[in-house]
C-alpha positions in Angstrom: -37.1 88.7 191.8 -33.5 89.4 192.7 -30.6 88.4 190.5 -27.2 88.0 192.0 -23.8 88.0 190.3 -21.7 84.9 190.1 -19.1 84.3 192.7 -15.3 84.4 192.2 -14.4 81.0 193.7 -10.7 81.5 193.2 -10.3 83.9 196.1 -10.4 82.2 199.6 -12.9 83.7 202.0 -11.2 86.1 204.4 -11.2 85.2 208.1 -12.8 87.9 210.3 -11.1 86.8 213.5 -8.0 85.0 214.4 -8.7 81.3 214.9 -8.4 80.2 218.5 -6.1 77.4 219.5 -8.4 74.3 219.2 -8.9 72.1 222.2 -7.7 68.5 221.8 -10.5 66.4 220.4 -11.3 62.8 220.9 -10.8 60.4 218.0 -13.9 59.0 216.4 -14.9 56.1 218.6 -15.8 53.5 215.9 -14.6 53.0 212.4 -15.2 52.5 209.6 -18.4 54.5 209.3 -19.4 57.7 207.6 -20.7 60.4 209.9 -23.6 62.4 208.4 -25.4 65.5 209.6 -29.0 66.0 208.5 -30.0 69.6 209.3 -33.6 70.7 209.2 -34.8 74.2 208.4 -36.2 76.4 211.1 -34.8 80.0 210.9 -33.8 81.4 214.3 -34.1 77.9 215.9 -31.0 76.9 213.9 -28.6 77.8 216.7 -29.7 74.5 218.4 -27.8 72.8 215.6 -24.7 74.9 216.4 -24.7 73.7 220.0 -25.3 70.1 218.9 -22.4 70.2 216.3 -20.1 71.7 218.9 -20.4 68.7 221.2 -20.3 66.2 218.3 -17.1 67.9 217.1 -15.5 67.7 220.5 -16.4 64.0 220.7 -14.8 63.2 217.3 -17.9 63.1 215.2 -16.7 65.5 212.5 -19.1 65.0 209.5 -18.1 63.3 206.3 -21.3 64.5 204.7 -23.7 67.4 205.6 -27.2 67.7 204.1 -29.3 70.7 204.9 -32.4 72.7 204.2 -32.8 76.5 204.7 -31.0 77.5 207.9 -29.6 73.9 207.9 -28.1 74.7 204.5 -26.4 77.8 205.9 -25.1 76.0 208.9 -24.0 73.1 206.7 -22.1 75.4 204.3 -20.2 76.9 207.2 -19.3 73.4 208.5 -18.2 72.1 205.1 -16.5 75.3 204.1 -14.1 75.5 207.0 -11.3 73.3 208.4 -12.6 71.1 211.3 -10.5 73.0 213.9 -12.4 76.3 213.2 -15.8 75.2 211.9 -17.6 75.5 215.2 -16.0 78.9 215.8 -17.3 80.1 212.4 -20.8 78.8 213.3 -20.7 80.7 216.5 -19.5 83.8 214.7 -22.4 83.6 212.3 -25.0 83.3 215.1 -23.3 86.1 217.1 -23.3 88.3 214.1 -27.0 88.0 213.2 -28.1 88.5 216.8 -25.8 91.5 217.5 -28.6 94.1 217.3 -30.5 92.5 220.3 -29.9 93.1 223.9 -28.5 90.2 226.0 -30.3 90.3 229.3 -30.0 88.3 232.5 -32.3 85.2 231.9 -35.8 86.1 233.0 -37.2 83.9 235.8 -40.9 83.8 234.7 -42.1 82.2 231.5 -44.7 84.9 231.0 -42.1 87.7 231.2 -39.8 85.7 229.0 -42.6 85.2 226.4 -43.3 89.0 226.3 -39.6 89.7 225.8 -39.4 87.1 222.9 -42.5 88.5 221.2 -41.1 92.0 221.4 -37.8 90.7 220.0 -39.6 88.9 217.1 -41.5 92.1 216.3 -38.3 94.1 216.3 -36.7 91.6 213.9 -39.7 91.8 211.6 -39.3 95.6 211.5 -35.5 95.9 211.3 -34.3 92.5 210.1 -31.2 90.6 211.2 -27.7 92.1 210.6 -25.7 90.1 208.1 -28.8 88.1 207.1 -31.8 90.2 205.8 -33.2 93.7 206.0 -36.6 95.2 205.1 -37.1 96.7 201.7 -37.9 100.4 201.3 -40.4 101.1 199.9 -42.1 98.0 201.0 -42.9 95.3 198.4 -46.7 95.9 198.4 -46.1 99.5 197.2 -43.9 98.5 194.3 -45.0 97.9 190.7 -45.4 94.3 189.6 -42.1 93.1 188.1 -40.0 95.8 189.8 -36.9 94.6 191.6 -37.9 93.8 195.1 -41.6 93.6 194.5 -41.8 89.9 195.2 -40.4 89.9 198.7 -40.6 91.8 202.0 -36.8 91.5 202.7 -33.5 91.9 200.9 -31.1 89.1 201.6 -28.0 90.5 199.8 -26.3 90.8 203.2 -26.4 87.0 203.6 -24.3 86.6 200.5 -21.6 88.8 201.9 -21.8 86.9 205.2 -21.4 83.6 203.4 -18.4 84.9 201.5 -16.9 86.1 204.7 -17.4 82.9 206.7 -17.2 80.2 204.1 -14.2 79.1 202.1 -16.0 78.0 198.9 -12.8 76.6 197.4 -12.6 74.3 200.4 -16.3 73.6 200.3 -16.1 72.5 196.7 -13.0 70.4 197.2 -15.2 67.6 198.4 -13.4 67.0 201.6 -16.8 67.2 203.2 -19.8 66.3 201.0 -22.5 69.0 201.1 -26.1 68.5 199.8 -28.7 71.3 200.0 -32.3 71.4 198.8 -34.3 74.1 197.1 -37.6 74.3 195.2 -37.8 75.3 191.5 -40.4 78.1 191.5 -41.5 77.3 188.0 -41.9 73.5 188.3 -42.6 73.2 192.0 -40.0 70.3 192.1 -37.4 69.8 194.7 -33.9 70.3 193.4 -30.7 69.1 195.1 -27.4 70.8 194.8 -24.5 68.6 195.7 -20.8 69.4 195.7 -20.1 66.0 194.3 -22.0 67.0 191.1 -21.6 70.8 190.8 -19.8 73.8 192.1 -21.7 75.3 195.0 -21.9 79.1 195.2 -23.4 81.4 197.8 -26.5 81.6 195.6 -27.2 77.9 196.1 -27.2 78.3 199.9 -29.4 81.4 199.7 -31.8 79.6 197.4 -32.3 76.8 200.0 -33.3 79.5 202.6 -35.4 81.8 200.3 -38.7 81.4 202.2 -41.4 83.4 200.4 -42.9 85.9 200.6 -40.3 87.1 203.1 -37.2 86.4 201.1 -36.8 86.7 197.3 -36.4 83.8 194.9 -32.8 83.3 193.9 -31.7 82.9 190.3 -29.3 80.1 189.4 -28.4 79.4 185.8 -31.6 81.0 184.6 -34.0 79.2 187.0 -35.5 80.7 190.2 -35.6 78.8 193.5 -37.3 79.1 196.9 -36.8 77.5 200.3 -36.5 73.7 200.1 -38.8 73.5 203.2 -41.8 74.2 201.0 -41.6 70.6 199.8 -39.5 68.8 202.4 -37.9 70.4 205.4 -35.7 67.4 206.3 -33.1 66.0 203.8 -33.0 62.5 205.3 -34.6 60.8 202.3 -32.0 62.3 200.0 -29.2 61.0 202.1 -30.7 57.5 202.2 -31.4 57.5 198.5 -27.9 58.7 197.5 -25.2 57.0 199.6 -21.8 56.9 198.0 -21.2 53.2 198.7 -22.1 50.6 201.3 -20.0 52.2 204.1 -22.1 52.2 207.3 -23.8 55.5 208.0 -24.0 57.2 211.4 -26.7 59.9 210.8 -27.3 62.7 213.3 -30.6 64.1 212.3 -30.9 67.5 214.0 -34.5 68.7 213.8 -35.8 72.1 214.8 -39.5 71.3 214.9 -41.1 68.6 217.1 -44.0 66.8 215.5 -45.2 65.7 219.0 -46.8 68.3 221.3 -49.7 69.4 223.4 -53.1 70.4 222.0 -53.1 74.2 221.9 -55.1 75.8 224.7 -55.4 79.3 223.2 -55.4 80.8 219.7 -51.9 82.2 220.5 -50.6 78.6 220.8 -51.9 77.5 217.5 -49.4 79.1 215.2 -46.5 77.4 217.0 -48.1 74.0 217.0 -49.1 74.2 213.3 -45.5 75.2 212.4 -44.2 72.2 214.3 -46.6 69.9 212.4 -45.9 71.4 209.0 -42.2 71.7 209.2 -41.3 68.6 211.1 -41.7 66.8 207.8 -43.0 63.6 209.4 -39.4 62.6 210.3 -40.3 59.8 212.7 -42.8 58.4 210.2 -40.2 58.4 207.5 -37.4 56.8 209.6 -39.8 54.1 210.9 -41.0 53.3 207.4 -37.5 53.0 206.3 -36.7 50.7 209.1 -39.7 48.5 208.3 -38.6 48.5 204.6 -35.2 47.2 205.5 -36.7 44.6 207.8 -39.0 43.4 205.0 -36.0 43.2 202.6 -34.0 41.1 205.1 -37.0 38.8 205.6 -37.4 38.4 201.8 -33.7 37.4 201.5 -34.1 34.8 204.2 -37.2 33.4 202.6 -35.6 33.3 199.2 -32.7 31.2 200.7 -35.2 28.7 202.0 -36.9 28.2 198.6 -36.2 25.0 196.7 -33.7 25.5 193.9 -36.5 25.0 191.3 -38.3 28.1 192.5 -35.3 30.5 192.9 -35.4 31.5 189.3 -39.1 32.2 189.4 -39.7 35.9 188.4 -41.9 36.5 191.4 -39.3 35.0 193.8 -36.5 37.1 192.3 -38.7 40.2 192.4 -38.7 40.0 196.2 -34.9 40.5 196.4 -33.3 44.0 196.6 -30.3 43.8 194.3 -28.7 46.9 195.7 -26.1 46.7 198.5 -27.4 48.6 201.5 -25.3 50.0 204.2 -25.9 49.6 207.9 -27.5 52.7 209.2 -27.8 54.3 212.7 -30.1 57.3 212.9 -29.9 59.6 215.9 -32.9 61.9 216.4 -31.9 65.2 218.1 -35.0 67.4 218.3 -35.3 70.9 219.6 -38.1 70.8 222.1 -39.1 74.4 222.6 -39.1 76.2 225.9 -42.5 77.0 227.4 -42.1 80.7 226.7 -41.6 80.3 223.0 -44.5 81.0 220.6 -45.4 81.0 216.9 -42.8 83.7 216.3 -39.9 81.4 217.5 -38.5 80.8 214.0 -37.9 84.6 213.5 -37.1 85.5 217.1 -33.4 86.4 216.8 -32.6 87.6 220.3 -29.2 86.9 221.7 -30.9 85.3 224.8 -32.8 82.8 222.7 -29.8 82.1 220.5 -27.7 81.2 223.6 -30.6 79.1 225.1 -31.1 77.1 221.9 -27.3 76.6 221.5 -27.1 75.3 225.1 -30.1 73.0 224.4 -28.3 71.4 221.5 -25.2 70.9 223.6 -27.3 69.2 226.4 -29.2 66.9 224.0 -26.0 65.6 222.3 -24.2 65.2 225.7 -27.2 63.1 227.0 -27.3 61.0 223.9 -23.6 60.1 223.7 -23.6 59.3 227.4 -26.7 57.1 227.2 -26.1 53.3 227.8 -28.1 52.4 224.7 -25.8 54.6 222.5 -22.6 53.2 224.2 -23.6 49.7 223.4 -25.1 50.3 220.0 -22.6 48.2 218.1 -23.9 45.1 219.9 -27.2 45.6 218.2 -27.1 43.6 214.9 -30.1 45.4 213.3 -29.2 46.8 209.9 -31.2 50.0 210.7 -31.0 51.4 214.3 -33.0 54.4 215.4 -32.1 56.4 218.6 -34.1 59.2 220.3 -32.2 59.2 223.6 -32.3 62.8 224.7 -36.1 62.4 224.9 -35.6 59.2 226.9 -33.3 60.9 229.4 -35.7 63.8 229.9 -38.6 61.5 230.4 -36.7 59.5 233.0 -36.0 62.5 235.2 
């Protein structure tokens, strides 16, 4: 397992390109509320989050809090570790850098041809890696002696550390201007561990640990413990956000998922891998949000019932046990889910072609644009429910 040296956080990260003059941005349309980005893991699919964040940023929804797993942690660190006016530019730079070894072709007109291109691209990534992210080990891990450096992973991720230092200002990230929470799994205990810049200093190793998916990537050592990808336990950090609010300020949560739990029954064995990944890594996000909504509704009903009780019964232990004594914020959760193109297959999460990066980025832009223009979103503050859930990009697509 690889060990990485500690980071000198006193030096600001150098900028690799001159920031462009930012476009005027709209002010946040409703205050006070805290904007939260919840970024699911999903490897190469993560450029969808970049496109989504770009439109949210343009519309004034710059996050107060970012929670991420795996590639979501990497995207989240770039967002939290840069000033708002260049955050999207840095995200784009990251995705351009890691796809620079692939050809950018005129979009193919036929799904079959596009699928062949994507599979070839994924195979090439498996052989050569992704620049600035990971590279194959030589000799390969299976030919190394047990315990030797590099024997426990097929790829070396040391380049990712340098990329993070290049694109993320860790001093800014740890200043707390934007809260950052990332999840990883302790290899020894199997427990989910959360690293949060409100509780500890975040280093590149914490980001790398969240994305250390075995056996491809090595476990990352942090303070004597080794960590793997947080997606092994939970690929969506929504529950952490709901369990750890800073106060009772209303939350506007944009949950940007990369795997869609809903899908067609596979028709061939080639379709099965993609579908099983969707099911495994979607982390039952709709189930969790709907359960949370029902829980809030039950608590509200219990409070109303308690108020109707005769005074003699209000001190009864069973009656008081029905009450939630914690102050809970109003919550709006927006589902933004990457719904893969027909030509994508089970290799989609490690298919790092420039074509696919651009397509997924554009899909994120389109879904956020549709959501923010949807009548239900524009009138959301008229809805008095404590917990509101929106999946409006899907609604628009179904109506077409």
